[in-house]
N, C-alpha and C positions, 0 to 999 in steps of 0.2 A: 435540511439546513446545510448550506454550503460554507466551507471553510476556506480561508486564504491559504496559499501553498505551504507556509511553514507553521501556521497557527495550530495545526493538529498536534504538533510536538510539545506544545505547552499544556496540553491536557493530560492529566495523569492516567486516564483510562482509555487512551487511544488503542483500539483493538488491532490496528494494522500500522506497523512502523516500517520505514524503509531505511536501510543503512546506506546513506548516500555515497560512502566510500566504495561500496560493492555494486551499486546501481550503475548499469551501463546504458541507460536510456539515451544518453547523449550520442551513443553509437548506433542508435536506431532501434534498440530493443524496446518492445512494448508488450512483452509476454504477460506481465501481471495485469496490465490494463485490459488486454483482450481476454484474459482468463476469468476476470471478475464478472459473475453473472448479474451483479447488482450495479455495475458501472460506477463503482465507488472510487476507483483509482484513476489518476490522470497524470500527465507529464507537465511539470512546471516549466513554462516557456522561458523563464529567466535562468533557472539552474540546469534545465534539461535533465531533471531527475524525477522519478515517480513520487507521488505523494497521495495521501488519502483525502479525497475531495469532499466526501460526505460521510457522516457517522451513522451508517445504517448496516453495518457488517453483520452477516449471518454466520460467520465463522465456518464457511464451507471449505476453506483452505486451498483452492486451486492456485491462487496467486502465490502462496508460499511454496507449494509443491512444484509448480512449473517454473519458478524463477531460476534461470540458469546459473546465477552467481550466489544464490542464497541471501539476497539483499532484503527480501520481504520476510517479516516476522509477524505472525498472527498470535496475539495473546488472548487465549480463551479465558474469560473471567470466571468460569464455573466448571465443575467436573462433568464431563459427558459420560454417560453410561450406556 
């Protein structure tokens, strides 16, 4: 299921959120998009910011770990043991 660029922020259970104030995609950064093995993240052409395009996150975390500005936040909805 594909979402519109800002639509994901209206969902209460969005597993990946992007702090647009910290996101530097407009400067050419695509680290989170490239790091996601599921290809869930994309760059919004209108805002030039990253967003979660599909809700299929596996909570593998490379997008959050690799983001140079800390703009990506992965909310894991359960306890991993």
